[in-house]
C-alpha positions as CSV (number, residue, x, y, z in Angstrom):
1,M,18.2,36.9,-30.2
2,R,17.3,35.1,-26.9
3,V,13.6,34.7,-26.1
4,P,12.6,34.0,-22.6
5,I,11.1,30.7,-22.1
6,A,7.9,31.9,-20.3
7,V,7.7,33.5,-23.9
8,R,8.4,30.2,-26.1
9,L,5.8,28.6,-23.3
10,F,3.5,31.2,-24.7
11,L,3.7,30.6,-28.5
12,M,3.6,26.7,-28.2
13,V,0.5,26.9,-26.4
14,S,-1.0,29.6,-28.4
15,L,0.0,28.1,-32.1
16,S,-1.9,24.5,-30.2
17,M,-4.9,25.8,-29.2
18,L,-4.8,27.7,-33.3
19,A,-3.5,24.4,-34.9
20,I,-6.6,22.5,-32.8
21,A,-9.7,25.2,-34.0
22,V,-7.4,25.3,-38.4
23,A,-7.6,21.8,-38.2
24,G,-11.3,21.0,-37.0
25,L,-12.5,24.6,-40.1
26,A,-10.3,22.1,-42.3
27,L,-12.2,19.0,-41.2
28,I,-15.5,21.2,-41.8
29,R,-14.1,22.2,-45.8
30,W,-13.5,18.8,-46.7
31,R,-16.8,17.8,-45.4
32,L,-18.2,20.6,-47.5
33,A,-15.6,20.0,-50.5
34,V,-15.6,15.9,-51.4
35,P,-18.8,14.8,-50.8
36,G,-17.1,11.5,-50.8
37,S,-18.7,8.5,-52.7
38,R,-22.4,9.9,-53.5
39,S,-24.9,7.8,-55.5
40,V,-25.9,8.5,-59.2
41,A,-29.3,9.4,-57.1
42,T,-28.2,11.9,-55.7
43,A,-25.6,13.2,-58.3
44,N,-28.1,13.4,-60.4
45,S,-30.9,15.6,-57.8
46,N,-27.5,18.1,-57.4
47,S,-27.2,18.7,-60.9
48,I,-31.9,19.3,-61.4
49,A,-31.1,21.6,-58.1
50,A,-28.3,23.3,-59.9
51,V,-30.4,23.6,-62.9
52,D,-33.8,25.6,-61.1
53,E,-31.5,27.5,-58.6
54,A,-29.6,29.0,-61.8
55,R,-33.3,29.2,-63.4
56,L,-34.8,30.6,-59.9
57,L,-31.8,32.8,-60.0
58,D,-32.1,34.3,-63.2
59,I,-36.2,35.2,-62.5
60,L,-35.1,37.2,-59.6
61,R,-32.9,38.6,-61.5
62,D,-35.2,39.9,-63.9
63,T,-38.4,40.7,-61.3
64,L,-35.5,42.9,-59.1
65,A,-34.5,44.7,-62.9
66,S,-38.4,45.2,-63.5
67,R,-38.9,46.8,-60.3
68,Y,-35.5,49.1,-60.7
69,E,-36.8,50.3,-63.8
70,Q,-40.2,51.5,-62.1
71,R,-38.5,53.0,-59.7
72,G,-35.4,54.9,-60.7
73,D,-33.5,53.0,-57.5
74,W,-33.7,51.2,-55.4
75,T,-36.0,52.5,-52.6
76,F,-38.6,49.6,-53.6
77,L,-35.9,47.4,-51.2
78,P,-37.3,47.9,-47.4
79,D,-35.7,50.2,-44.9
80,E,-34.6,48.3,-42.5
81,P,-31.9,46.1,-43.2
82,A,-34.0,42.4,-41.6
83,V,-36.6,43.4,-42.9
84,R,-35.2,43.7,-46.2
85,Q,-32.9,40.2,-45.3
86,R,-36.4,38.4,-45.2
87,W,-38.5,40.2,-47.8
88,L,-34.8,38.6,-50.6
89,A,-36.0,35.4,-48.7
90,L,-39.3,35.6,-49.6
91,A,-39.2,36.9,-53.1
92,A,-36.9,33.9,-53.6
93,M,-39.5,30.7,-52.3
94,N,-40.5,28.8,-55.3
95,P,-44.0,27.1,-53.7
96,A,-43.7,24.9,-56.4
97,S,-40.9,23.0,-55.9
98,R,-40.9,20.5,-52.4
99,D,-36.8,20.3,-53.4
100,R,-34.6,21.1,-49.4
101,A,-32.5,23.3,-51.5
102,W,-35.0,25.7,-51.5
103,P,-36.0,26.9,-48.0
104,T,-32.3,28.0,-47.7
105,L,-32.2,29.8,-51.3
106,G,-33.0,32.7,-49.8
107,Y,-30.5,32.8,-47.2
108,R,-27.7,32.4,-49.8
109,L,-28.9,35.2,-51.7
110,A,-27.0,38.6,-51.5
111,L,-27.8,41.8,-53.3
112,A,-25.3,44.1,-54.1
113,D,-25.6,47.6,-56.3
114,A,-23.3,48.6,-58.4
115,R,-20.3,49.9,-56.6
116,G,-20.8,46.0,-54.7
117,H,-22.3,47.7,-51.4
118,P,-24.9,45.4,-50.0
119,L,-28.1,46.4,-50.5
120,A,-29.6,42.9,-49.2
121,G,-28.9,39.4,-47.5
122,E,-26.2,38.1,-46.4
123,A,-22.8,37.3,-48.4
124,P,-20.4,35.8,-47.2
125,S,-17.3,36.5,-46.3
126,A,-13.7,36.0,-47.9
127,L,-12.8,33.9,-44.7
128,L,-15.8,31.8,-45.0
129,I,-15.8,31.1,-49.2
130,A,-12.0,30.1,-48.4
131,L,-12.9,27.5,-45.5
132,A,-16.2,26.5,-46.3
133,S,-14.9,26.2,-49.8
134,I,-17.9,28.3,-51.5
135,D,-19.0,28.5,-54.7
136,R,-20.4,31.5,-55.6
137,V,-23.0,32.4,-58.8
138,R,-23.6,36.3,-59.3
139,R,-25.5,37.4,-61.7
140,P,-25.6,41.2,-63.0
141,V,-28.7,43.5,-62.5
142,I,-29.0,45.3,-65.9
143,V,-31.2,47.8,-66.6
144,D,-31.2,49.6,-70.2
145,D,-27.8,47.9,-71.1
146,R,-26.4,49.4,-67.1
147,T,-25.2,47.1,-64.6
148,V,-27.3,48.9,-61.5
149,G,-26.5,45.7,-59.5
150,Y,-24.8,42.2,-58.5
151,L,-26.8,39.3,-56.9
152,T,-25.2,36.5,-55.5
153,L,-25.8,32.7,-54.8
154,A,-23.6,30.7,-52.1
155,K,-23.7,27.5,-53.2
156,P,-22.4,24.3,-51.7
157,H,-21.0,21.4,-53.4
158,D,-23.7,19.1,-52.9
159,A,-27.2,20.2,-51.9
160,D,-27.3,18.2,-49.0
161,D,-24.9,21.2,-47.8
162,A,-26.6,23.6,-48.3
163,L,-28.2,24.2,-45.5
164,V,-25.1,23.6,-43.4
165,I,-24.3,27.1,-45.9
166,A,-27.0,29.2,-44.7
167,F,-26.3,28.7,-41.1
168,L,-23.1,29.6,-41.5
169,I,-24.4,32.4,-43.7
170,Q,-26.0,34.0,-41.1
171,Q,-23.9,33.0,-38.5
172,Q,-20.8,34.8,-39.4
173,R,-20.3,37.7,-37.1
174,N,-21.8,35.4,-34.5
175,L,-18.9,32.9,-35.2
176,A,-16.1,35.5,-35.8
177,L,-17.6,37.0,-32.4
178,L,-17.3,34.1,-30.9
179,A,-13.9,32.6,-32.3
180,T,-12.5,36.8,-31.4
181,I,-13.2,35.8,-27.6
182,A,-12.4,32.2,-27.7
183,A,-9.2,33.8,-29.3
184,A,-9.0,36.0,-26.6
185,L,-9.2,33.3,-23.5
186,G,-6.8,30.9,-25.9
187,V,-4.3,33.7,-25.0
188,L,-5.2,34.2,-21.7
189,A,-5.1,31.9,-20.9
190,A,-1.8,30.4,-22.7
191,A,-0.5,34.4,-20.3
192,I,-1.8,32.0,-17.4
193,V,0.2,28.7,-18.3
194,A,2.8,30.5,-19.3
195,G,3.1,32.8,-16.1
196,G,3.0,29.5,-14.5
197,F,5.6,28.4,-15.4
198,R,7.5,32.1,-15.5
199,R,7.2,32.6,-11.6
200,P,9.3,29.3,-10.4
201,I,11.8,29.1,-13.1
202,H,12.7,32.7,-12.2
203,A,13.7,31.8,-8.4
204,L,15.3,29.6,-9.5
205,V,17.9,31.0,-11.9
206,R,17.7,34.5,-9.5
207,G,18.9,31.3,-7.1
208,A,21.3,29.9,-8.9
209,R,22.6,33.6,-9.7
210,R,23.1,34.4,-5.1
211,L,24.4,30.6,-4.8
212,G,27.3,31.2,-8.1
213,S,27.5,34.4,-5.8
214,G,28.6,32.5,-2.8
215,R,25.8,33.3,-0.6
216,Y,24.6,29.6,0.4
217,D,22.0,30.6,2.4
218,T,20.0,31.3,-0.3
219,R,16.7,29.3,-1.1
220,V,13.7,29.4,-3.5
221,N,10.2,29.3,-1.7
222,V,8.0,27.2,-4.2
223,H,5.8,25.5,-3.3
224,R,5.0,23.2,-6.7
225,R,4.0,18.8,-6.9
226,D,5.5,19.2,-10.8
227,E,8.2,19.2,-11.5
228,L,9.7,22.6,-11.0
229,G,9.3,21.9,-7.2
230,E,10.6,18.6,-7.2
231,L,13.4,20.8,-9.2
232,A,13.6,23.4,-6.0
233,H,13.0,21.0,-3.4
234,T,16.6,19.9,-5.1
235,F,17.6,23.3,-5.4
236,N,17.2,24.0,-1.5
237,Q,19.4,20.8,-0.2
238,L,21.9,21.2,-2.9
239,A,22.3,24.9,-1.1
240,A,22.2,23.7,2.1
241,R,24.9,21.2,1.1
242,L,26.5,24.0,0.1
243,Q,26.4,25.4,3.0
244,E,27.1,22.5,4.7
245,S,30.2,21.9,3.2
246,E,31.4,25.7,3.2
247,H,30.7,25.8,7.1
248,S,33.1,22.8,6.6
249,R,36.0,24.2,4.9
250,R,35.9,26.6,6.9
251,Q,36.0,25.1,10.8
252,W,39.0,22.6,9.2
253,V,41.1,26.0,8.2
254,V,40.5,27.1,11.4
255,D,40.6,24.1,13.3
256,T,43.9,22.9,11.0
257,S,45.9,25.7,11.9
258,H,44.3,25.6,16.0
259,E,46.2,22.3,16.1
260,L,49.2,23.4,14.5
261,R,49.7,27.0,16.7
262,T,49.9,24.5,19.9
263,P,53.5,22.5,19.2
264,L,54.7,25.4,16.8
265,A,54.1,27.8,20.5
266,V,55.9,24.8,22.7
267,L,58.6,24.9,20.0
268,R,59.5,28.1,19.8
269,A,59.4,28.8,24.0
270,Q,61.8,26.1,23.4
271,V,64.0,27.2,21.2
272,E,63.8,31.0,22.8
273,G,65.1,29.9,26.1
274,M,67.6,28.0,24.7
275,Q,68.8,31.6,23.0
276,D,68.2,33.0,25.9
277,G,70.1,30.6,27.9
278,V,67.3,30.2,30.1
279,R,67.3,26.0,29.2
280,P,70.5,24.3,29.0
281,L,71.9,22.6,25.6
282,T,71.4,19.1,27.1
283,R,69.9,15.5,25.9
284,E,67.0,16.4,27.6
285,S,65.7,20.5,26.1
286,L,66.7,17.9,22.0
287,G,64.0,15.5,23.9
288,V,61.6,17.6,24.7
289,L,61.8,19.2,21.5
290,S,62.2,15.6,19.3
291,V,58.6,14.7,20.6
292,Q,57.5,17.9,19.9
293,L,58.7,17.6,16.7
294,G,57.2,13.5,16.0
295,S,53.6,15.5,17.7
296,L,53.7,17.8,14.8
297,G,54.8,15.1,11.8
298,R,52.2,12.7,13.0
299,L,49.5,15.8,12.8
300,V,51.4,17.1,9.4
301,E,51.3,13.4,7.9
302,D,47.4,12.7,9.6
303,L,46.1,15.8,7.7
304,H,47.5,15.2,4.1
305,A,46.6,11.7,4.4
306,L,43.2,13.4,5.2
307,A,43.2,16.2,1.7
308,G,44.7,13.5,-0.4
309,A,41.6,11.4,0.5
310,D,38.7,14.2,0.2
311,L,40.7,14.3,-3.8
312,G,40.5,11.0,-4.5
313,E,43.7,10.4,-4.1
314,R,43.8,7.3,-2.1
315,N,47.1,4.8,-2.8
316,Y,46.4,1.1,-1.5
317,D,48.1,-1.8,-2.0
318,M,45.1,-4.1,-2.4
319,R,45.4,-7.2,-2.0
320,T,44.2,-10.9,0.3
321,L,45.4,-10.9,3.5
322,D,44.1,-13.2,6.3
323,L,42.1,-11.1,8.3
324,R,42.0,-13.3,12.1
325,E,46.4,-13.3,12.0
326,L,46.6,-9.3,11.5
327,V,44.0,-9.1,14.1
328,L,45.9,-11.1,16.4
329,D,49.0,-10.0,16.0
330,V,48.2,-6.6,16.5
331,W,46.3,-7.3,19.4
332,N,49.1,-9.0,20.5
333,G,51.0,-6.0,19.9
334,F,48.9,-3.6,22.2
335,A,50.1,-6.8,25.1
336,E,52.5,-4.3,27.2
337,R,50.3,-1.1,26.4
338,F,47.3,-2.6,28.2
339,R,49.2,-3.9,31.3
340,S,51.5,-0.7,31.8
341,A,47.7,0.9,32.2
342,G,46.1,-1.2,34.2
343,L,43.4,-2.7,31.8
344,A,42.4,-6.5,31.4
345,A,42.2,-7.5,27.8
346,T,40.3,-10.4,26.0
347,A,39.8,-11.6,22.5
348,T,37.3,-13.8,21.1
349,G,36.0,-14.9,17.7
350,F,39.0,-15.2,16.2
351,D,39.6,-19.6,15.6
352,V,39.4,-19.5,11.8
353,A,41.7,-18.1,8.6
354,V,39.5,-15.3,7.7
355,P,40.5,-14.3,3.5
356,A,39.8,-10.7,2.8
357,E,40.8,-8.1,0.2
358,G,42.7,-4.8,1.4
359,D,45.3,-2.5,2.6
360,G,47.1,-4.9,5.6
361,E,49.3,-1.8,7.0
362,R,46.4,0.0,6.6
363,V,43.9,-2.1,8.0
364,R,46.9,-2.5,11.4
365,Q,46.8,1.7,11.1
366,V,42.0,1.3,12.0
367,L,42.9,-1.4,14.4
368,G,46.1,0.4,16.1
369,N,43.9,3.7,16.4
370,L,41.0,2.1,17.7
371,L,42.6,-0.4,20.5
372,E,44.6,3.3,21.5
373,N,41.7,4.5,21.7
374,A,40.7,2.4,24.7
375,A,44.3,1.9,26.1
376,R,43.9,5.2,25.9
377,Y,41.0,6.9,27.5
378,T,39.7,3.5,29.9
379,E,40.7,4.4,33.3
380,R,42.6,2.4,35.0
381,G,41.5,-0.9,36.3
382,G,38.7,-1.4,33.6
383,E,38.4,-3.8,30.6
384,V,39.2,-3.9,26.5
385,R,37.4,-6.8,24.8
386,L,37.7,-8.0,21.2
387,A,35.7,-10.0,19.4
388,G,35.6,-11.2,15.7
389,S,32.7,-13.2,14.1
390,V,32.2,-13.6,10.0
391,E,28.5,-12.7,9.1
392,G,27.8,-14.0,5.1
393,R,30.1,-11.9,3.5
394,V,31.0,-9.6,6.4
395,V,33.5,-9.9,9.0
396,R,32.8,-7.8,12.4
397,I,35.4,-6.5,14.8
398,V,33.8,-5.3,18.1
399,V,36.1,-3.5,20.3
400,D,34.2,-2.5,23.8
401,D,35.6,-0.6,26.6
402,S,34.9,0.1,30.5
403,P,34.5,3.7,31.2
404,P,33.7,6.9,30.8
405,G,31.7,6.4,27.9
406,V,30.8,8.9,25.3
407,P,26.9,10.4,26.0
408,A,24.3,9.3,23.7
409,P,24.1,12.9,21.2
410,L,27.7,12.8,21.0
411,L,27.8,9.5,19.5
412,E,27.2,10.7,15.7
413,R,30.1,13.0,15.7
414,L,32.4,11.2,16.1
415,G,35.2,10.4,13.5
416,E,34.6,14.3,12.4
417,R,37.5,15.3,12.1
418,F,39.5,17.5,14.9
419,F,35.5,16.3,17.2
420,R,37.3,15.2,20.9
421,V,34.8,14.6,23.9
422,D,34.8,17.1,26.7
423,P,36.4,16.5,29.3
424,S,36.6,12.7,30.1
425,R,38.2,12.1,26.3
426,S,39.9,16.0,26.5
427,R,43.2,17.1,24.6
428,A,45.6,16.6,27.6
429,A,45.1,12.8,26.7
430,G,44.4,12.6,23.0
431,G,46.1,13.9,19.6
432,A,44.0,16.4,17.7
433,G,41.0,14.3,17.2
434,L,41.9,13.2,13.7
435,G,42.9,9.0,14.0
436,L,39.3,8.6,13.8
437,A,38.3,10.5,10.8
438,L,41.0,8.6,9.3
439,S,40.2,5.3,10.1
440,R,36.6,5.6,8.3
441,E,37.9,7.4,5.5
442,I,40.5,4.0,5.4
443,V,37.6,1.3,6.3
444,A,35.5,3.7,3.6
445,A,38.2,2.8,1.5
446,H,37.9,-0.8,1.6
447,A,33.8,-0.6,0.8
448,G,33.6,-1.5,5.3
449,E,31.6,0.4,7.8
450,L,32.9,1.6,10.9
451,A,30.2,2.4,14.0
452,F,30.0,3.9,17.3
453,A,26.7,3.0,20.7
454,P,27.4,2.5,23.4
455,S,29.5,-0.6,24.8
456,P,27.9,-3.6,27.6
457,L,31.1,-3.0,29.9
458,G,29.6,1.2,30.3
459,G,32.5,3.0,27.6
460,L,32.3,2.7,24.2
461,R,31.8,0.0,21.7
462,V,33.4,0.5,18.6
463,T,32.0,-2.1,15.4
464,L,34.2,-2.4,12.5
465,T,32.8,-4.4,9.6
466,L,35.3,-5.4,6.3
467,P,33.8,-7.2,3.7
468,R,34.9,-10.3,3.2
469,K,36.8,-12.4,-0.2
470,A,34.7,-15.1,-1.4
471,E,36.7,-18.4,-1.4
């Protein structure tokens, strides 16, 4: 059977308080029951006191028997219980003795009738006898060979503890009441503590169940400054992350279907036109189909690469390469592209070999994508600059272009899947918006970083940072 955590907490707190109480009582019992190393004089004093108490107990018993014989019953005792207590205490006094046990003797006596019903004095309860390790000396009151009552004396193990025993006996009812109140307060405190844990835990359980059912907008309202509060805060962060992931997943599906729809619609229109005889089956028409198929194929390849990156399927051929040679090779390959776009292109900073660890083809893909974006989106007559530098253990490759630029609020969104800046960097001039997203995945696989910022030339600055191989 599953026990709720609140119940377990309640039991733990209650048992802890009970253990403390038992330990305290056990200490009292040990103190009273084990006097420790006593001196010989103290031991003799205890022995003398015991003999005197026994003798006085017999004298008091005989006195009570005589009074009972005169009256024939216990009616000679005072009517009021409190007066009876004082009467029995006075009757037990021994003015001739100065022993410290005698002033407490009357408060350790109890008188009961033949059936055991209390008549006078205060008898220790069974619990007090067990806890305080009290011995009892019992003397029957006999009249005409008939037991008419019992006189009982509570004895400590040591005469020095007589006052403690007398106090415990006289205050046992009050102590029992205080113990009951303390236990009730302890139970209340345990219930409050358990309830304080129960509420946030139940809130977390309910939130986890809602989260498990797909309700990612779930949040728990727990305001605490302890570990449970930290757990609730972490839970809310997890829920927000799952909600964001679910939104991204749905947006991914929508954007993917949207991007696939355009080339498929063009292909369908071309094929239907050929079937209906509207468009002739010529090299030109087949060329249009080939272009659309190529666009569709590149889109599918990019989607496949991004899906593989999400699943951790990154198959890279990591080896030592010279970044200087690789970057300049890609840059020189874009010379004609820049000339046809009417752009001035300059490269600086690659004066010496720069060894690095990576997949050469993947790094070429990233650089090609960055330079293609610069050539595609920069206005005719503009400028593209490439600069490289080595800073400690990293290599920085910076690509700057001239206007149009990217609005500052949109810079942080560059690299998101299917994101395009509108209107200057639109669908008509660009691709599906997967190039930078795929580039970020490749750079991340190389333990690098891809950052975007406004360019001093008025356009966009892209900074590619890759780790340098130690020489």
